[in-house]
N, C-alpha and C positions, 0 to 999 in steps of 0.2 A: 666861729668859736675863738675865744681868747684863752691863752695859756699863760699863767704867771709863774715865774720861777723865782723863788726866794733866794737871797744870797746865802752862801755857806754860813753856818752858825758861828764859826770862828771869824776873826776880822778879815774883811775883804774889801777891795776897792770897788767892786761891783755891788751896787745897792739893790738892783732888781733887773729882771729881764721879762719882757712881755711879748708873747707871740700872738699874732692874729692869723687865723686860717680862713681860706676862702671855702666855697661850697664843695670844692673837689678835694679838700684836705691839704692843699698846698699852703706853705707859709706865705701869707700875703704881705705882712709887714712885721718888723721886729724893732723893739725899742729897749735899749739897755742904758741904765744910768749908773754913773760912777760917783762915789762919795769920797770927799777929801776931809778926813777928821780934823786935820790941822786948821783948816779954814772954815770948817763946818758948812761946806757948800757941796753942791752936786752939779754934775754936768751930764746931759743926756745926748745920746746919738740914736739915729733912726735908720732903718733900712727898709726900702720898698722894693718888692719883687714883682716882675711881670712874666706871664706865661703865655705860650701860644695856645691855639685851640686844642692841640693834642697833649697839653700839659707839660711841655718842655720849657724850661727857663730860658728867656732870651735877654733879660736885662735886670740889673740890680744896682741900686744907688744907695750910698751911705751919705747922710747929711745931718747937720746939727739943728738945734731949735730955730736958728735963723735961716734955715734952708740952704746953708752953704754946703755944697757938694764936696765930699772928701774923696770918695772912691766911686768909680763907675765901672761895672762889669757888663759887657755885652757879648752876645753869642750871635754870630752871623753864619747862616747856613750856606755853604758853598755848593753842595750837591746833596743827593740823598744819603751819601756815606761819609761826609766830612763837614766840619764846622770850624770856624775861626773865632777864638775867644780872646777878647781884648780887655785887659784890666788897666784902667787909667787911675793913677795914684795922684791925689792932690793934697796940698797943705795950705790951709787958709784960702782956699779957692784957686790956688795957683798950681798948674800941672807940674809934677815932679818927675814922674816916670811912667812908662807904658810897657806892659808885659803882654806879649802875644803868644798864644798857645794854639796849635792846630791839633784837632782830634779827628781820628779816622775810625770808622765803624764797619763791621762786616754786614752782610745781608740779614743777620739775626739781630742786629742792633747792639752787638757787643763791641765795646771799645777795644781796638786791637793795636792802636799806636797813638802816642801823644808826643808832639814835638814842641819844645819851648824855644822860640826864636830868640837869639841873643846877638849882641853886637860883636861877635867873634866868628871866625870862619866856620866852625862846626857848631850846629845847634844840638842841644841836649834832647834826646828822644828816648821814649820808653816803649817797650813792646809787651803786649798782654796776651797770655796764653790761657786756654780754658780746657777743662777735662771733658769727658764724654757726656757728662750731665749738664754741660753748659755753665759750670761754676768756675770762677777764677782759680787758676792753678798756680801761676807764677808771673812775675814781672821782671823783665831784663832791661838793662841800660847799656846797650852795645858800645857807645863811644865814650864811656866813662870808666873809671876804675871801680865803680860800684858793682858788687856781686848781685846775682839774681836773688830777688825776694820770693820766698816760697810760701804757699798756703797749704796747710795740712788739715784735713777734716777727720774727726774721730767721733765715736759714739761711746759715751761713758754713762752706763746704766740708762736712765731715761733722758739724759741731757746730750745735746749735740755740741761739739767743741770745734772751733776753728782756730788754728794756730798760725800766726804769721812769723816766720823765723827770718831774722836779718842778722848782719854780722856780729853785733854786740849784744844781742838779746832776742826776745820774742814777746809778741802780744798774743793773748788768748781771749776769745769771746765765747762765753758759755750760754747756750739757749735752752729753755725748758721745752717740754713737749708741746706747748702752745705756740712755740716760735718766738717767744719773748726773750730778749737778752737779759739775763739775770746777774751776770758778773763779767767784768773785764779785768784781766790780770796782765801786768807789765813786769817782766823779769829781765835782769841783765846777766850775762854769762860770767862765770867765775874763773875760767881757765887762765893759764899763765899768760905771759906777754905775747902779743901778736908779732909774728915774724913775716918777712917778705916772702919766704919760701912757701909758707903755708898759712896765709893770713886768716882765713875763715874756714870753719868746718860746719856743714849743715847736716842735721840728722845724726850727729855723733851721740850714741847712747851714753857715753862717759861724760858728756858735758853736764856741768852742774850750773844751776841758776840761783840767783838771789832775787827775792821778791822786792820790787821797788814801789809798786803801787797796786792797789786793788779797789775796784769800784763795784758796789752791789746795787741792784735796781729792784724796787718794790712796786707792785701794781695794785690798782683798785679792782674791785670785783667786775667792773665793766671793761677791764683791759687797759685803761689809761695809766700812765706813769704817775705814781704818788710820791716817791721819795728815792733819792740816790745817796749812798754813803760811800765816801772815798777815804780809804785808809792808806796812809803813806808810811814809808819805811821808818821815818823818825817817830812814829807813834801818833802823829797828828791825824785827826779825823774830821772830815768835812761832810756836813749833812745839808742837802738841798731838798726843799719841799715844793711840790707842784700843785697848783690849784687851777680850776677851770670855771669859765663863765659861759 
């Protein structure tokens, strides 16, 4: 299957995106083209993805029309509960940087720890916690000044809502009774200046929020995505149309 994503109706540097899916529904390849109105020219990039027999991604390459590789992402399985992820960043075919991330899973297949190796004594790592239903509850960052990110699940009439609260705001995902995401909301907190004594408050009912961005999703009768509309705080509206072959 091929999915074509049109550019936003307002001016955009991205001219088009085309996704190709394999027989298992995984993204097999991606092609996105950029348009430069000043020179009336376009430039396209490609991504190719490879999966193991159990459907897990093990390699991704980004390259241009001349097959010059820009980025390469590989996943190396260390044992049944851990993998090593390597991102090699290139520019004009020359290696510029390498990022290494170690991911650890429990016996249920849930991600419980992610460590980003750095050229400093302490690596940055994240810990993932789940509720009794096996759903992500929170993420902590022990050796950083970052506070814990929390996920709150609610039921609003027929819709299910997931809120991710972080220091300066929150994201909300709203799903309909069919399990389709129909709306994403991004809000920033309005409270007074942040202090060192009490930098962040989670779950404070007196906290007020300002809407920054809202995205609505619309679906075809067969359940495939047909359109998305992004409404920004400045009044600008972006519409993207999806077509299938």
